[in-house]
N, C-alpha and C positions, 0 to 999 in steps of 0.2 A: 460325732463328726465323721467317723469312718462310715457309718451308715449313710450319711448324707452324700459323701464322696461316691459310695457305691451306687446310689440312686442316679446321681448325675452322670457317672461313668456308663451305667446301663442305658440311660436316656440318650447319651451321645452316640453310643453304638447303634441304638435303635434308629435314631434319625439318619445316621450315615447309611445304614442298610436300606432304609426307606428311600433315601435319595437315589441310591444306586438302582434299586428296583424300578422306581418311577422313571429314571433316565433310560434304563434298558427297555422298559415297556414303550416309552415314547419313541425311542430309536427304532424298535421293532415295527411299530405302527407306521412310522414314516417310510421305512423300507418296504413294507407291504404296499403302501400307496404307490410308491415309485415303481415297484415291480409290476403291480396291476396295470399302471399306466403304460409301462414299456411293453408288456405282453399284449395289452389291448391294441397298442399301435402296431405290433408285429402281426397279430392275427386278424385284425379288422380289415387289413388290406386297403384297397382303394374302391371298395364296394360303393357304387353310385346309388343315390336315393332316386327312386322312380317317382317323379312328380306328375307324369302324364295322366290326365284325367282325374287328378286328385283335388280335393277341397283343402285349401290351406286355412288352418286356424290361426288367425291374427289376434292373439289375446295376451299381449305383453304384460306380464306381472313384474314390471320394472318401474323405476322412476326415470323419465326421459329428461336428460340434462344436457348442458353444453359440453361438459367434459366429465369423465369418470374420476372419482376420487376414492381413496382407500382409507379404512379406519387405521389409526396408528397403533392399534393393539389387537392381538389375536382374541382377546377376551372382551372386546367392545361388544356391547349388547345391541347389535344391529343385524338385521336380516335384509338390508336394502340391496336389491339388485338394481344395477344402473345400465342405461343404454343411452349413448349419445344421440342427439337429434340427427347428426349427419349419418350415423349408421341406420337409423330408422328411415331417413329419407332415401338412402340407397336401397333399403328393403322395398319400400313402396315403389320406387322407380323400376326395380326388377319385376315386381308383381304386375305392374301396369303394362309392361311390355311382353309379358309371358303369355304365349298362345297355347301352351301345353296344359296349364292348370284349368280345372273346371269351374271353380268358384272360390270365394273367400268368405269365411265366417268371421265376423269381427265382434270382439267383446273387450271393452276397455275399462271394465268395472274394477280391475285390480291394478290399473296403471296410475302412476303418479306423475305430476308435471312440475317442472321447476317454477312455473308461475303461469299467469293467464296468457302471456304472449306465446310461450311454448305450446300451451294448449291450442291456441288459435292457429299456430303454425302447423301443428299436427293435423288439425281439422282441415286446413287448406290442402294438405296432401291427399285428403280423401277425395277431393275434386278430381285429382289425376286418376284415381282408381275408378271413380264414377264415370269418367269420360272414356274409359277403356271398355272393351266388350266383355269384361269379366263380371259375372253376377256377384253382387255384394249382399250378404245375408247377415243380419245382426241378431244375435241371441244372447240373452244374459238373464241371470236370476237377480241382478241388482243394477238398476239404472239410476245413477245420480246425474248431476248436471253435466260434468265433463264426459262421462260415458255415453250419455244420451246425445249430446251435441255431435259426437263423432258418429254414433249409430244412425243419426238422422240422414246420413248420406246413403244408407243401404237401400236396396230394392225391396227388401222385406225386413221388418223389425218384429221380433217375437220376444216376449218376456216369459219368465217361468210362471206357471199357474199359481205358485205359492211364493213368488219372489217379491221384489220391491221396486217401486217406481216413484221418483220424486225429483222435482226441480227446485233448487234453493237459491241458485245464483251465487255470485261472489260476495264475500263479506261475512261478518259475524261479530261476536261480542268479545271483550277481554276483561280481565280482572282490574279493578281499581282498589288499591290497598290502603289508601290514606287513612281511612277511619280505623281499620285494623291496626295500622302501625302507630298512629298518633294517640288514639283514645284507649285502645286495649293494651298495646305494648308500650305506650308512653315514649315512643321514638320522637325525636325532633328532626323534621325534614328540612334540609337545606337545598335550595334550587338555584343554580348559577347559570342556567341555560341561556344561550343567546339566540334569539329568533322567535318571533311571536308564534309561528306555526310549528316550532320545533317541539315535537310531542313525545320524544323518547322517554322523558322523565315523568309523564303525566300519570302513569300507573301508580306511582307512589306519592305524587304531589297533589293529586286530586281524587275525588270520589266519583267523578263522572267525566265523560268526554267534554272537552272544551268546545266552544262554538267554532273556533278556528280549525280545530282538528276535524270536527264534523263537516265543515264546509269543504275542506280539501279532500277528505275521504270520499264524500259524495261526488265530487268532481272527477275523482279517479274511477270509482266503481261504476257509476252510471253509464259512461261510454262503453266500458267493457261488457256490462250486462246487456246494453242495447245491441251491441254487435253479436253477442251470443243469441239473443232472442231473434234477431234478424235472420241469422243463418238457419236456425231451427224452423222459423216460420216459412222461409223460402223453400227449404227441402220438403216440408210436409204440407205445403200449399195451404197455409193458414195465416192469420194475421198475427202481428206482434202482440196485440192485445189478448189474443187467445193464449199465448204462451204466458204472459204476465198473469192473466186471470187464473190459469191452472196453478201457477207457482204460489199465488196469494191464497187460493181457496182449497188447495189439496196439500196439506202439510206433509213434508217428508219427515216422518217420525224417526225415532232412534232405532226402531226395529229394522233389521236388515231382511226380514222376510214377512210373509203373511200380510202383505200390504194390499189386501183385496179391493178396497174402495178405490185407491189410486189406480190400480191396474185396470179395473172396470172402466173408470172415467177416461184413462189414457187410451183405451181401446175405442170407446164411444166417440171421443173427440177426434181421434186419428193420429195420436202420437205414435202408437204402435198398431200393428196389424192384428194382434191377438196374443193369447198365451198358450203355451204348450209345456207339458212336463218333459223331462229328459227323454223318456221312451217315445213320447209323441213327436218330439222334435227329430229324434233319430229316424223314426218311420217316415216323417216328412222328407228328410234328406235322402233316404233310401229311394223313395218314390221319384225324386228329382234326378238322382245321380247313380242309382243302382247299388247293388251289393259289392262290397270289396271281396273279390275272389281270393285274395291272398291273406285275408284275416281269418283267424279261428273264431271270431265273434261275429254276430250279425250286426254289421255296421256298413256305412258307406265309405268309399275310398277317401282317405284323408291323411294329411301330414301336418305337423306343427310348423309354425313359422321358423323355429330354431332349426328343424330339419331342412326346411326350404333354404335357409341362409347358407347351409352347407353345399348347396347346388351351384353357387356362383361365387365369383371372385371379382372384386372391384379393381379395375386397372388404376395403379398409382401413377401420378404425374412424375416425370423424370426430366430434370433440367439442372443446369449448373447453378442458376440463381434461385433463391428461395424467398418466399413470403412466409415468415414465421408467424405462428399463432400461439398465443398464451392466453389461457382462460382464467379469469378471476371470478370464482363462483362461491357464494356463501358469505358469512360474516367475516369481516377482515380482522384478524387477530395475529399476534405473534405466534410462531411455531410452524408446524407442518400442515400441509394440505390434507384435509379429511373431508368426508361427506358433509356438506353444509358449512364447511370452514375454509375460508380463503387464507391459509396460513402464510403469513408474509415471508417467513424465512424460506419456506419451500418455493414460493413464487419468485422470490429474489434470485434463487439458484436457477430457475427455469429462464427467467429474463436474461440473466448473465450468460447462460448457455446460448441463448438466441443472439444476443448482440456481440458475443465473442466468436460466433461462427462467421467466417469470412464470406461464406456463400449467401448469408442473409442480407438482403437489400431492402427489405421492408418488414414492418412488424404490425400485426393486427392484434390488439388487446380486446378480447371479448369479455365484457363486464356484465356480470349478473349478480350484483351485490347491493344490499341496502346500507353498506358501510360498516363501520366498526371503530377501532381505536385509531387515535391520531398517529402514534408512533408506527404502528403496523402499516397504515395507509401511506405514510411518508417513506417507509422503506421500499414499498412497491413503486411509488412515484419516482423515487430516486433512480431506480434501475431503468424505468421507462425513459426518464430524462437522459440517462447515460446513453441509451440506445440512440436517441435523437441527436445527441451531441456528436456521435460518430458518423452522422450523415445518413443514418437509417431512417427511412420515412415511417412515421407512426400514425396509424389510424385506429380509432376506437369504435367498436361495434357494441352498442348497448342492447342487452337482451330484455328479459322480463323486468328487471329493475337495475338501475345504475344511479343510485342516489347517495347523497351525503358523501361518505368516504369513496363511493363509486364515482362520484363527480371529481373528488379530490385527485384520485389517481389518473383521471382522464385528462387533466389539464395540460400535460405536455403534448397531446396529440395535435397533429396538423389538421385533422379532419375527423368529425364525429358523426356517426350514424346512430339514429334511434329507430326503433320500430314503432308503428302507430300507437300501440298500447304499452310501450315502455313507460315505466314509472321512474322519473328522474327529478333532479333538483335537490330539495332539502338541504340547502346551503345554510348551515347553522351548527351550533354546538350544544350538546346535551350533557349536563352534569348535575345530578341530583342524588343525594345520599343522606342517610340519617346519622344523628349522634344519639347516644343512649344514656345521657346523664340523668334524665328523669326516670328511666327504667331502673338504673342502678340505685337511685335514691328510693324508689318504690320498694325494692326488694332488700334494702338495707346494706348495700355495698358502698364502702368509702374508699378513697384513694389518697395515698400519701407517699412521699419518697424524696429522693435527692436528685437534682439535675444539675448539669454543668452549663447548659445554655437555656435561654428563656423558654423555647418551645420544645425542648428535647423530650419531655415526658408526656406531651399531649397525644391522645389517640381518640378514637370515636366513642369511647366510653365516657368522655368528659365534654362539658360544654365547649363550644368552639370560640376561641378568643377572637376579638374583633380584627386583630392584625392578620390572622390566618384567613378569616373570611375575605378580607380585602385582597389578600394575595391571590386566593383562588379566583375571585371575581376578575381581578386584573389579568391573570393568565388566560381565563376563558375568553375575555374580550380580545386578547392578542391572538388567540387561536382563530376566533371568528374573523378578525381583520385580515389575518393571513389567508384564510379561506377565500374571502371576498377578493383579495388582491390576486390570488392565483387564478381564479375564474375570470376576473376582469382582463388580466394579461392574456389568458388563453383565448378569450372570445373577442379580444380587441374592443372592449367596451370600457367606459369609465367605471370607477368603483361606485360612484353615486348611483349609476344605473343598475349595477349588479345588486346593490342593496335593496332596490325596489322589487326585485324578483327573488331575493334571498329570503331572509327571515325564517329559514327552515321550511319554507313552503315547497310542496311537491307538485310536479306537473306531469301530465300525460304527454307521450311523445309528440303528438301533433301540435300541442300547445307549446312544448319546448322548442320546436322549430320556429314558431311565430315570435318567441321572445329571444331567439338567438342563443339558446343554450346548446343547440346542436346544429349541424350544417345541413343534414339531409335525412329524410325518412327512407330507410332501406334496411335490408336484412344482412345477415352475415356474409353471404356471397357478394353482395354489393360492396361491402367493406373491403373484402379481399381484392376485388377488381380495382377499387379505387387506390388501394395501397400499391398494387402493381403499376397502375397508371402513373402515380406520383414518382415511383422509382424508375419509370421508363422501361418496364419489363414487358416483352411480348411473349416470351416463353419462360415459365417459372414453375417451381414445385411448391405446393403448399405443405409446409412442415409443421405439424402440431407438436409443440414442446409440452410434454406432460410427465407427471411422476410415474415411475415404474416400480414394481415390487422386486426386491431381491428374490432370486429363485428359491432360496430356502424358506423365506417367508411365504411365498406363493404355495409351496408344498404344505406348510403348516395350515394355511388358510383352507386349502383343499381338504386337509385332514379334518379340521373342525367342522367343515360343511358336510362332508360325507358321513361323518359319525355323529352329526347333529350335536356337537358339544357347545353348550352355552353355560355361562356362569349364572345368569339370572333369567328366569322364564319371562318372555315378553308378554304373554297373556296376563300374568300376574301384575306386571307393571301397568299395563293398559287399564286394569281394573281400578287403579288408583291414580289415573291420569290427572284428573282435576286437582286432587290434593297435592300431587307432586308438582304440578304447575304453580300452585300457590306457594308451596314451600320453596321452589326454585326462585320465585320472585323475591321472597323474603330474604333468602340467602344472598341474592345478587345485590340487594340494596346496601349491604354492608361492605361492598367493594367499590369505593369511590374511583371512578374512571372518567376521563374526559373523552366523550364519544362524539364522533361524527357519523352517527347512525340514524336510520330512519325506521321508526316503528310503524308508521302508516303504510309503508311499502309492502308489508307482509299481507298478501291477499289470500284469504282462505277460499279454496275451490271445493264445493260440496255438491 
C-alpha cells in the first residue's frame, strides 16, 4: 500500500511540474509573439509600398464568403483563410482605377467560393478589370472550371507546361447507403419526411437518386452551367458547343499535373494561348515589363495583392442612422458561429445587438444557407421578427443558397431579393433515421429492465413502437404545416398555393421570382438600398454586425499559425476523405433530428 501511495505521490508531483512547465512555455511563447508584434510595429514605421510600374499578383488562396467566421477552438483542424466578397470587390475597384500599376497576373486555382452565385459575382468583377486599361495576364499550373472561368477574361492565358487543364462543370455524385445499412448492418430505416422533393434523407433511405431529386437537380445545375459556358465562349470567341464538347471529351482527371493531352487540346482549340514553365513565364514577363532593379533576383517588378491592399484605405460611411447587416452563412444549428456553421446562439446575439441599437433603422439579413435544425432556425427567426416588431424595416438578401431553413428565417422580411442563380425553396421537412433491433439480434444482444412509464426504456436499439411512430409522424406534419403557414403569410398567398410550390422542391432565383417566393432579382447592394428606402433614409451608415475574437484568443490563433501548430495533419485526413465521408454519414444517421435542410442545394464546383 505504501509503495502504491509513493507511486501516486510521485505521479502527482510529476504532473504538477509538467503543468507548470507547459504553462510557462506557453506564456513565454505568447509574450514572444506580442513582443515581436510590438517591435515590428515600432521599427516598421510608415514605409510605403511602391506600386508604380509593378505587376500585381491576384492569386487569392482564400474562400470568398459573405462574412468571415472563426473556428470555435484553437485546435480545430482548419487552414481556411477567408475573404469577404465586399473586401474583394473593394480590391478590384481599386485595381481598376489605378493608373500606376503595370499589369495584373490572375490565378484563382487556390480560391474557394461560397457557391456558384459567389463565383459568378467574382467573375462579373473581372469585366471591370477588363474594361480598364490595365493588362490582364492569367498564368496557372492548375485550371479547373472556376479558375478558368475567371482566367478567360485575361488578355493572355498561359498554363504550366506540366500542369493541368480541365472543365468539369458543377455537379457530382454522392453516397447512397441504404444497402450498406439495411443489408449488411441490418439497420431498419424510418422515413418521416414531408415533401415529395425533400431529398435530405435519401442518402440512407435509397440506393440511388430519386426521379424527383434528379429532375430538380438538373433544373438547378443546367442554367448555372449554361451561364458559365456562355461566359467562357464569349470571352474566347468560340461557341457554347465548343465548351461542352471539350468538357465531355477531355476528362479532367484526378491528377493535378502532367495533363499533357488536355493542355495540348486547350491550346489548339483556343482556351489558352500556350504553356510555359515558371522560368519561361518569368522571362516572358521580364520582356514585357523589364527587370526589377530593386530585387536581388532576376525577376520583373511585382507585388502581391496583399501588399497592394496595404496601399489604400476604404472610406467608411458616417451617419447617425444605420442599416444593419447580419449574415446567416452555413448550416443552421444551435451554438456559435463557425466556418460553414450558422450558429443560432451567436446569430441571435448579433441580431439582438442590431435591433437594440437605437441608431439602426433598417436590417438586411444576408442568407447563404441550405437550412438546418427547426429549433435553431426558429431562434434566428424570432430575433428577426423582434426587430420587425420594433418598427425596423427588414429586407432579406439571398446569396448562393437560401433554402429550407434559409426560407424559414426569411419569412418576417418585408422584401426579399434573390440573385439569378440563387438556390431557394425546399419548403419541406426531412427526418429519417435507423433503429438497430435487427443488428442487435444478429450479434446476440438482448434487452431487459424495469421502467416506470410505457415508453421510458425505448431507444434506437429496439424496434419502434407504433405509438412512437405515429407521434413522430404527427409532429413532422405539424412542422410542415407551420412552414407552409409561415411562407403563405409572408408571401401573402394561400396555403393551398404554397403547397403546390412546396413539397421540398428547390427553385433557381429567376423561377422563384415567377412563383412569388421572392420580390425581386437583385444583389446585396440592391437589398441595402431597398432597406434604406423603406426606412426613408437618405444618408445612412451600413453597419456589419459580426462576431469578433477576444484579443487573447486572437494572439493564440496567431501563435498557432506562426508556429504551424496542428493537432491532426490535414494531408493525412485528405488521404482518407472518402472513407471518412462514409463513416460520417453512418454516424449521423444514428442522431434523429427534424431538419428543414436542403441536400440538393450543395453544388460542387470543380
